[in-house]
Every structure is written in C-alpha cells, then in structure tokens.
C-alpha positions as CSV (number, residue, x, y, z in Angstrom):
1,T,68.3,77.2,68.3
2,S,69.0,80.1,66.0
3,L,71.6,80.7,63.3
4,Y,73.9,83.7,63.5
5,H,76.7,85.0,61.3
6,C,79.9,86.9,62.0
7,D,83.2,87.2,60.2
8,M,86.7,86.7,61.6
9,E,89.7,88.2,59.9
10,L,93.4,88.1,60.8
11,D,95.0,91.5,60.9
12,A,98.7,91.2,61.5
13,G,98.1,88.1,63.6
14,T,95.3,89.7,65.6
15,E,91.8,88.2,65.3
16,R,89.1,90.8,64.5
17,Y,85.4,90.0,64.3
18,Y,82.7,91.7,62.3
19,T,78.9,91.5,61.8
20,S,77.5,90.7,58.4
21,A,77.3,94.4,57.8
22,G,81.0,94.8,58.6
23,V,80.7,96.5,62.0
24,E,83.5,95.3,64.3
25,I,82.6,93.2,67.3
26,F,84.9,93.6,70.3
27,A,85.8,90.8,72.7
28,P,84.3,89.2,74.6
29,I,81.9,88.2,71.9
30,D,78.3,87.6,72.8
31,V,76.9,85.9,69.7
32,I,73.2,86.7,70.5
33,T,73.8,90.5,70.9
34,S,76.8,90.9,68.6
35,A,76.5,88.6,65.6
36,T,73.9,89.0,62.8
37,L,70.8,86.8,63.1
38,I,70.2,84.7,59.9
39,D,67.3,82.6,61.2
40,N,65.4,82.2,64.4
41,T,63.3,79.0,64.9
42,T,61.5,79.4,68.2
43,G,60.9,75.9,69.7
44,G,62.6,74.2,66.7
45,R,66.2,73.9,65.6
46,V,68.5,75.3,62.9
47,W,71.7,73.6,61.7
48,N,74.3,75.1,59.4
49,D,75.4,73.1,56.4
50,K,77.8,75.4,54.4
51,V,78.9,79.0,54.2
52,A,80.5,80.5,51.1
53,I,81.5,84.0,49.9
54,G,80.0,85.2,46.6
55,P,81.6,87.2,43.8
56,D,80.0,90.3,45.4
57,G,82.0,89.7,48.6
58,H,78.9,88.8,50.6
59,P,78.3,85.6,52.5
60,R,75.8,82.9,51.6
61,A,74.6,80.1,53.9
62,L,72.9,76.7,53.5
63,F,71.1,75.5,56.5
64,T,68.4,73.0,57.7
65,K,65.4,73.8,59.8
66,Y,63.6,71.4,62.2
67,P,60.4,73.3,62.8
68,T,58.3,73.2,66.0
69,G,56.0,70.2,66.1
70,T,58.2,67.8,64.2
71,T,58.2,64.2,65.2
72,G,60.1,63.9,68.5
73,A,60.7,67.7,68.6
74,S,63.3,67.4,71.3
75,G,65.5,65.2,69.1
76,G,67.9,62.6,70.4
77,A,68.5,59.0,69.8
78,G,65.6,57.2,68.2
79,T,64.0,60.4,66.8
80,T,63.1,60.6,63.2
81,Y,62.2,64.0,61.7
82,T,60.1,63.9,58.6
83,D,59.5,67.5,57.8
84,I,63.0,69.0,57.7
85,E,63.4,72.1,55.5
86,F,66.5,73.0,53.4
87,W,67.2,76.7,53.1
88,H,69.5,79.1,51.2
89,A,70.4,82.6,52.6
90,R,72.5,85.4,51.2
91,W,73.6,88.7,52.7
92,D,72.4,91.5,50.4
93,G,74.4,94.2,52.1
94,S,71.8,95.1,54.6
95,A,69.8,91.9,55.4
96,W,69.8,88.2,55.1
97,V,67.5,87.1,52.2
98,K,66.2,83.5,52.7
99,T,64.8,81.0,50.2
100,R,63.3,77.7,51.2
101,L,64.7,75.0,48.8
102,L,63.0,71.8,50.0
103,T,60.5,70.6,52.6
104,G,59.6,67.1,53.7
105,Q,63.2,65.9,54.1
106,R,64.0,63.4,56.8
107,T,66.5,62.2,59.4
108,M,69.4,60.3,57.8
109,Y,69.5,57.7,60.5
110,P,67.6,57.6,63.9
111,T,70.6,57.6,66.3
112,E,71.5,61.1,65.0
113,A,68.1,62.9,64.6
114,F,69.6,66.1,63.2
115,Y,71.7,64.5,60.5
116,T,70.4,64.9,56.9
117,G,71.6,64.0,53.5
118,S,73.1,67.5,53.5
119,M,73.9,70.1,50.8
120,C,76.8,72.2,49.6
121,F,77.6,75.1,47.3
122,D,79.5,74.4,44.1
123,G,83.2,75.1,44.8
124,N,83.3,77.7,41.9
125,D,79.8,79.1,41.8
126,V,77.6,80.0,44.9
127,T,74.5,80.0,42.7
128,I,74.8,76.2,42.2
129,V,73.8,73.9,45.1
130,Y,74.2,70.2,45.3
131,L,71.8,68.4,47.7
132,A,70.6,65.0,48.8
133,E,66.9,65.0,48.3
134,I,64.5,62.3,49.6
135,S,62.7,60.3,46.9
136,G,60.5,57.8,48.6
137,S,62.9,56.5,51.3
138,I,66.1,57.0,49.4
139,Y,68.3,60.1,49.1
140,E,69.1,61.0,45.5
141,M,71.8,63.5,44.4
142,K,70.6,66.7,42.6
143,K,72.1,69.9,41.3
144,Y,70.1,73.1,41.4
145,Q,70.6,76.7,40.1
146,I,69.6,79.4,42.6
147,D,68.2,82.6,41.2
148,E,69.0,84.8,44.1
149,A,67.1,87.8,42.9
150,A,63.9,85.9,42.3
151,G,64.3,83.5,45.3
152,T,63.7,80.4,43.1
153,K,65.6,77.3,42.2
154,T,65.8,75.3,39.0
155,L,66.8,71.6,38.8
156,L,69.8,71.4,36.5
157,K,70.7,67.7,36.9
158,S,69.7,64.5,38.7
159,Y,72.9,62.6,39.3
160,T,71.0,59.6,40.6
161,S,67.5,58.2,40.5
162,G,65.8,55.0,41.4
163,S,68.8,54.1,43.6
164,A,68.8,51.0,45.9
165,T,71.1,52.8,48.4
166,H,71.4,56.4,49.6
167,N,73.4,59.1,47.9
168,F,74.3,61.9,50.3
169,R,76.8,64.3,52.0
170,P,77.9,66.1,48.8
171,Q,81.2,68.0,48.6
172,S,82.3,70.2,45.7
173,P,86.0,71.0,45.2
174,S,87.1,74.4,43.9
175,G,89.5,75.4,41.2
176,S,89.7,75.4,37.4
177,D,91.5,72.0,37.4
178,R,89.1,70.1,39.6
179,P,88.6,66.5,38.4
180,Y,85.0,66.4,39.6
181,E,82.3,69.1,40.1
182,V,80.8,67.1,43.0
183,T,81.5,64.0,45.1
184,W,79.2,62.2,47.5
185,L,78.8,59.1,49.6
186,D,76.9,56.2,48.2
187,G,75.6,53.4,50.4
188,T,74.8,53.1,54.1
189,Y,75.7,55.7,56.7
190,T,75.2,54.6,60.3
191,S,77.5,56.7,62.3
192,Y,79.6,59.9,62.0
193,T,82.6,57.8,63.1
C-alpha cells in the first residue's frame, strides 16, 4: 500500500478537496491520480498513525512502514513483523520531506499484524512526538523532539523503562489547560475491541 494526503474543507456547507499543494481536486476523487503521494512501499505496507497541522499551516504525518521481506509479508492473523519502521513526514510547501524515526519495531500482538505501539504528535507542538518504542520485548513510552530542518530526533524523556508490562497507544490532548501532556495504555492489549 501507499500513503496519500489530501485536504477537505467545508465551504458554505460544500465539501472541497485539495492536494497538499492546495490545488483543488474535483469529484469524483481518484486518490492515486489526485491526492499527493507521501510514501510508496512497493510490496510492503504503509499505515497512517496521526496527521497534524503545524504553525506554518502545512500538514505533518506520522506513519509506520512494513517493508518488503518482513516476516509474513502478506500479514494476517499469526504474523509477527519484527522490522517495522516509524516515520515522520512534513509538507514543506512543495514536497513531503520524510525522516525515519525508528527501525526494528514489532507487531503489538499476532492476531493483528499491522498494529504497533503507535505514536502521536504533542497536542500543542508538532515538533514533539510521543511513541511506544520496543525495548527487549516490552514497549516503553518515549518523548522525542523532531528537528524538521535537519531531519533528526532527540530523546527528551523516557516516561517508562524496565517495565513488566507494555506502555503503548499514546494520545496527547491540546490546549493550555490540559491536565496531562500525554496519556497511554499500560498493560496487555489483545484486541481492538
């Protein structure tokens, strides 16, 4: 699969769609020919985690890649991926600029091969990313600063370490009065239900 971006805006109750560059897309929408390609993984898969708009008005995306040749490359129940990659992308006004954040991540549980510990943007700052990073066999919660110009990341904080159970699926509320900068699940996750 590949990952594409387009923007939908309501204009007096009418939906209007635009490419990342702001060019209007007219119905019917054909994503492959109309939307803007963020990432193409031939033979592998790409899953979107989060999208946010930066202070410059441009979108950012967090996504996971399951490259060709991964264990059980077709996915499905019982598959365990062990080389999942976490990525950050930002629209710079003319192209999507991508930065690989992590490699060697793995499937969260085998009945859902494409589920990972996940990641999210800080609700107030798109240069801050919270993510569940594998340490041994346990997900630990981390906070990174993304230097978008340099395409690098810096670890700001490890919320957990040496945990007996997983820490994953971060969410970051927005607003100046938020009680927490990030929340996450702690324990065992065996089903999306």
